[in-house]
Phi, psi and omega in degrees: 000340185293321179295324176295319178296320179295315179298320178297318178295322178296318179294319179299320182276004181058043174294155183256124175282127188275347183209140175289326185276333187233132183281067177248127187240156170235126180245119182237152175294140178297148180286323183272108189289347184257003180287160178300320179298319179293322179293333180267353189302310180299321179295323178295319178301316179294321178299321177296316178297319178299316179294324178296313181295335179280353178296154181293334179276153171300153179245131184248139175250126176249116186203152172284341176278131178272110183295342179292339182275356182245156180272082181240000176079168179082165179255102184280126177256131177281123184259320180201186177303125178059020185232128179231151173276125178288119186274157168296149178084002177285137175280100187290331175293319177292321177302314179301314184283325188260329186249315187275339186305324178294343179084193181057051178224163175229150176221134180211157177252136180186151179301325179221159186288155175257144174304125185306327181290345179275341181298137181285154172268097186297344180272345180252345183258157174288154177307324180297324179288322175296315179298318179301316178298310185299315180293315181297330183255006178064045182253106179284339181216131174222126176237132177231133181253139176279182178305145180059019173067020179209124003272179170254142169249134185229136165258121178235108183307138178293137175266123187261342182216164178296326178295319176295324180294329180285342182285000000 
C-alpha cells in the first residue's frame, strides 16, 4: 500500500511526472508560499518518508550527513560507506528537518544495500536510465534530493495489481 500512498502524495503535491513510459517524478516546493499546497508541502515530504519506511524492504539513506549525530530517534545501522538503514521508530519529521534539509542525499528501498557509487544521478540521467537502474537492481522506490533539498526526483515502481498494492 505504501507505493500507492507515495503516488497519492505526489499527485496531491502536484509533482510532475517526467515521462509517460517511466514512473519518474519531480517534486518541487511551490513558488507561492501562502498557498494551501505550500503550507502542506513539508507534511507531504514527511508522508512520503513514512510510506517509504512502511515498505516491506529495508530503506537505505545515502548521505554525507551522519544521522547518528542528530536526535532523530531509532537505532541507525551503518550499511556501507555513507549508507544507513532507516530504523523503525525514527522521527521522520526530525530527520527531514535536521538531516535531509541540506539536500544531496538518496533514499531507496531494497532487500540489501547498493554500492553508493552505483546509484544513478536522477538529475543528470533520462527517466529511462533511472528506470533501467531501478528495474535491474530491484528498487521499487528511489528518492534523490537536489541541493537544499529541492526538488526531489523519485522513481516509484508501478503497481500492477491490487495484490501488489496491498504489499
